Backbone as a printed PyTorch tensor [residue, N CA C, xyz], in Angstrom:
tensor([[[  8.5440, 275.5450, 260.9560],
         [  9.3170, 275.8090, 262.1650],
         [ 10.5680, 276.5960, 261.7880]],

        [[ 11.2100, 277.1490, 262.7740],
         [ 12.3790, 278.0070, 262.5530],
         [ 13.5550, 277.1810, 262.0440]],

        [[ 14.3550, 277.8220, 261.1980],
         [ 15.5360, 277.1400, 260.6710],
         [ 16.4750, 276.7520, 261.8030]],

        [[ 17.4800, 275.9800, 261.5180],
         [ 18.3460, 275.4440, 262.5570],
         [ 19.4280, 276.4260, 262.9840]],

        [[ 19.1190, 277.6920, 263.0750],
         [ 20.0600, 278.6970, 263.5220],
         [ 20.0270, 278.7510, 265.0490]],

        [[ 21.1070, 278.3100, 265.6750],
         [ 21.1820, 278.2230, 267.1280],
         [ 20.9580, 279.5800, 267.7960]],

        [[ 21.5500, 280.6250, 267.2480],
         [ 21.4080, 281.9460, 267.8570],
         [ 19.9520, 282.4140, 267.8620]],

        [[ 19.2370, 282.1420, 266.7860],
         [ 17.8240, 282.5230, 266.7230],
         [ 17.0160, 281.7650, 267.7690]],

        [[ 17.2940, 280.4960, 267.9210],
         [ 16.5530, 279.6900, 268.8960],
         [ 16.8290, 280.1660, 270.3220]],

        [[ 18.0920, 280.5090, 270.5990],
         [ 18.4340, 281.0080, 271.9320],
         [ 17.7550, 282.3570, 272.1690]],

        [[ 17.7330, 283.2170, 271.1610],
         [ 17.0690, 284.5160, 271.2830],
         [ 15.5750, 284.3380, 271.5530]],

        [[ 14.9230, 283.4520, 270.8330],
         [ 13.5040, 283.1850, 271.0720],
         [ 13.2640, 282.6570, 272.4820]],

        [[ 14.1050, 281.7470, 272.9150],
         [ 13.9610, 281.1740, 274.2450],
         [ 14.1830, 282.2480, 275.3180]],

        [[ 15.1600, 283.1140, 275.1130],
         [ 15.4120, 284.2010, 276.0670],
         [ 14.2310, 285.1580, 276.1260]],

        [[ 13.6200, 285.4360, 274.9960],
         [ 12.4500, 286.3130, 274.9810],
         [ 11.2650, 285.6640, 275.6970]],

        [[ 11.1310, 284.3630, 275.5500],
         [ 10.0380, 283.6480, 276.2020],
         [ 10.2140, 283.6290, 277.7220]],

        [[ 11.4690, 283.5160, 278.1720],
         [ 11.7660, 283.4000, 279.6000],
         [ 12.0620, 284.7500, 280.2590]],

        [[ 11.9780, 285.8360, 279.5060],
         [ 12.3580, 287.1510, 280.0450],
         [ 11.4220, 287.5880, 281.1680]],

        [[ 11.9340, 288.4820, 282.0020],
         [ 11.1240, 289.0840, 283.0530],
         [ 10.1740, 290.0910, 282.4180]],

        [[  9.0970, 290.3920, 283.0820],
         [  8.0760, 291.2940, 282.5440],
         [  8.6250, 292.6850, 282.2360]],

        [[  9.5850, 293.1410, 283.0310],
         [ 10.1250, 294.4890, 282.8380],
         [ 11.2950, 294.5410, 281.8580]],

        [[ 11.6930, 293.4280, 281.2610],
         [ 12.7960, 293.4030, 280.3050],
         [ 12.2760, 293.6120, 278.8870]],

        [[ 13.0620, 294.3320, 278.1010],
         [ 12.6970, 294.6010, 276.7120],
         [ 13.5390, 293.7300, 275.7790]],

        [[ 13.2010, 293.7840, 274.5110],
         [ 13.9950, 293.0870, 273.4940],
         [ 15.4320, 293.5850, 273.5430]],

        [[ 15.6100, 294.8850, 273.7000],
         [ 16.9540, 295.4630, 273.7730],
         [ 17.7230, 294.9110, 274.9740]],

        [[ 17.0560, 294.7700, 276.1140],
         [ 17.6990, 294.2020, 277.3040],
         [ 18.1680, 292.7780, 277.0360]],

        [[ 17.3440, 292.0090, 276.3560],
         [ 17.7000, 290.6220, 276.0300],
         [ 18.8890, 290.5850, 275.0790]],

        [[ 18.9050, 291.4730, 274.0870],
         [ 20.0250, 291.5280, 273.1540],
         [ 21.3230, 291.8710, 273.8860]],

        [[ 21.2630, 292.8140, 274.8150],
         [ 22.4430, 293.1950, 275.5930],
         [ 22.9170, 292.0090, 276.4350]],

        [[ 21.9850, 291.3230, 277.0810],
         [ 22.3330, 290.1810, 277.9090],
         [ 23.0250, 289.0870, 277.0800]],

        [[ 22.4820, 288.8160, 275.9070],
         [ 23.0730, 287.7710, 275.0610],
         [ 24.4090, 288.2120, 274.4710]],

        [[ 24.5500, 289.5080, 274.2100],
         [ 25.8460, 290.0200, 273.7500],
         [ 26.8850, 289.8620, 274.8600]],

        [[ 26.5030, 290.1900, 276.0900],
         [ 27.4240, 290.0640, 277.2220],
         [ 27.8180, 288.6110, 277.4820]],

        [[ 26.9400, 287.6820, 277.1400],
         [ 27.2720, 286.2600, 277.2870],
         [ 28.0310, 285.7320, 276.0700]],

        [[ 28.3120, 286.6380, 275.1400],
         [ 29.1150, 286.3480, 273.9350],
         [ 28.4400, 285.3950, 272.9540]],

        [[ 27.1060, 285.4110, 272.9540],
         [ 26.3900, 284.6250, 271.9520],
         [ 26.5750, 285.2610, 270.5780]],

        [[ 26.5360, 286.5960, 270.5450],
         [ 26.7450, 287.3470, 269.3130],
         [ 27.1220, 288.7800, 269.6540]],

        [[ 27.5650, 289.5260, 268.6480],
         [ 27.7960, 290.9570, 268.8250],
         [ 26.4660, 291.6580, 268.5750]],

        [[ 26.3140, 292.8730, 269.0610],
         [ 25.0350, 293.5710, 268.9860],
         [ 24.5210, 293.6980, 267.5610]],

        [[ 25.3900, 293.9860, 266.6280],
         [ 24.9640, 294.1320, 265.2320],
         [ 24.3070, 292.8410, 264.7380]],

        [[ 24.9090, 291.7100, 265.0690],
         [ 24.3490, 290.4140, 264.6750],
         [ 23.0320, 290.1550, 265.3910]],

        [[ 22.9540, 290.4970, 266.6760],
         [ 21.7250, 290.3110, 267.4360],
         [ 20.5730, 291.1180, 266.8600]],

        [[ 20.8400, 292.3490, 266.4810],
         [ 19.8000, 293.1830, 265.8870],
         [ 19.3560, 292.6270, 264.5340]],

        [[ 20.3140, 292.0930, 263.7820],
         [ 19.9740, 291.4810, 262.4870],
         [ 19.0730, 290.2610, 262.7010]],

        [[ 19.4260, 289.4400, 263.6890],
         [ 18.6150, 288.2510, 263.9820],
         [ 17.2190, 288.6420, 264.4510]],

        [[ 17.1410, 289.6660, 265.3110],
         [ 15.8390, 290.1220, 265.7870],
         [ 14.9880, 290.6340, 264.6250]],

        [[ 15.6070, 291.3460, 263.7050],
         [ 14.8840, 291.8490, 262.5280],
         [ 14.3730, 290.6900, 261.6780]],

        [[ 15.2120, 289.6690, 261.4850],
         [ 14.7910, 288.4900, 260.7210],
         [ 13.6090, 287.8080, 261.4080]],

        [[ 13.6840, 287.6680, 262.7300],
         [ 12.5950, 287.0300, 263.4650],
         [ 11.3070, 287.8440, 263.3630]],

        [[ 11.4310, 289.1590, 263.3620],
         [ 10.2550, 290.0170, 263.1690],
         [  9.6650, 289.7990, 261.7790]],

        [[ 10.5320, 289.7890, 260.7640],
         [ 10.0720, 289.6040, 259.3850],
         [  9.4510, 288.2290, 259.1620]],

        [[  9.9150, 287.2330, 259.9160],
         [  9.3960, 285.8660, 259.7870],
         [  8.1470, 285.6400, 260.6440]],

        [[  7.7460, 286.6500, 261.4220],
         [  6.5230, 286.5500, 262.2060],
         [  6.6650, 285.9360, 263.5830]],

        [[  7.8900, 285.8380, 264.1000],
         [  8.1110, 285.2690, 265.4250],
         [  8.0410, 286.3230, 266.5270]],

        [[  8.3470, 287.5850, 266.1740],
         [  8.3490, 288.6880, 267.1360],
         [  7.4940, 289.8140, 266.5780]],

        [[  6.7090, 290.4320, 267.4500],
         [  5.9290, 291.6060, 267.0650],
         [  5.9410, 292.5670, 268.2420]],

        [[  6.3290, 293.7960, 267.9860],
         [  6.3690, 294.8410, 269.0130],
         [  7.2010, 294.4220, 270.2210]],

        [[  8.3270, 293.7630, 269.9820],
         [  9.2390, 293.3870, 271.0560],
         [  8.8320, 292.1810, 271.8670]],

        [[  7.7590, 291.5050, 271.4680],
         [  7.2960, 290.3220, 272.2000],
         [  7.0740, 289.1690, 271.2230]],

        [[  7.0090, 287.9680, 271.7670],
         [  6.7870, 286.7930, 270.9270],
         [  5.3430, 286.7170, 270.4600]],

        [[  5.1710, 286.2980, 269.2240],
         [  3.8480, 285.9960, 268.6970],
         [  3.5190, 284.5510, 269.0860]],

        [[  2.3400, 284.0850, 268.7350],
         [  1.9840, 282.6790, 268.9790],
         [  2.9880, 281.7690, 268.2790]],

        [[  3.3410, 282.1220, 267.0660],
         [  4.3380, 281.3630, 266.3060],
         [  5.6790, 281.3640, 267.0430]],

        [[  6.0520, 282.5080, 267.6020],
         [  7.3100, 282.6330, 268.3440],
         [  7.3070, 281.8120, 269.6190]],

        [[  6.1740, 281.8050, 270.3140],
         [  6.0600, 281.0090, 271.5430],
         [  6.2020, 279.5180, 271.2190]],

        [[  5.5610, 279.0850, 270.1560],
         [  5.6600, 277.6730, 269.7520],
         [  7.1100, 277.3080, 269.4200]],

        [[  7.8040, 278.1950, 268.7170],
         [  9.2080, 277.9330, 268.3620],
         [ 10.0870, 277.9470, 269.6120]],

        [[  9.8110, 278.8490, 270.5530],
         [ 10.5800, 278.9050, 271.7980],
         [ 10.3740, 277.6370, 272.6220]],

        [[  9.1470, 277.1480, 272.6720],
         [  8.8700, 275.9100, 273.4040],
         [  9.5970, 274.7360, 272.7540]],

        [[  9.5970, 274.7070, 271.4370],
         [ 10.3040, 273.6390, 270.7170],
         [ 11.8070, 273.7160, 270.9960]],

        [[ 12.3450, 274.9240, 271.0410],
         [ 13.7610, 275.1010, 271.3340],
         [ 14.0750, 274.6300, 272.7510]],

        [[ 13.2000, 274.9470, 273.6900],
         [ 13.4090, 274.5190, 275.0690],
         [ 13.4500, 272.9990, 275.1580]],

        [[ 12.5270, 272.3430, 274.4740],
         [ 12.5090, 270.8780, 274.4730],
         [ 13.7880, 270.3140, 273.8570]],

        [[ 14.2410, 270.9260, 272.7890],
         [ 15.4580, 270.4680, 272.1220],
         [ 16.6680, 270.6310, 273.0320]],

        [[ 16.7390, 271.7510, 273.7570],
         [ 17.8770, 271.9970, 274.6330],
         [ 17.8610, 271.0800, 275.8520]],

        [[ 16.7040, 270.5800, 276.2270],
         [ 16.6140, 269.6560, 277.3580],
         [ 17.2830, 268.3170, 277.0470]],

        [[ 17.2480, 267.9230, 275.7820],
         [ 17.8200, 266.6370, 275.3940],
         [ 19.2850, 266.7270, 275.4290]]])
């Protein structure tokens, strides 16, 4: 499962809940505007998630969906 990096979990959850017409870049901008991170950090996190197999071609992989669901459950508590 994904490491305990809060920003990564929020990014995965945002990608899972995104609208069909939103891109990874749109999600990064939205999270930057909410002050979760600066764009440079967001792009670094997205790259790490891609390298770890959670994101492929701007969308979540099966592994990414599982991690996003786990993050959602954790945030509910």
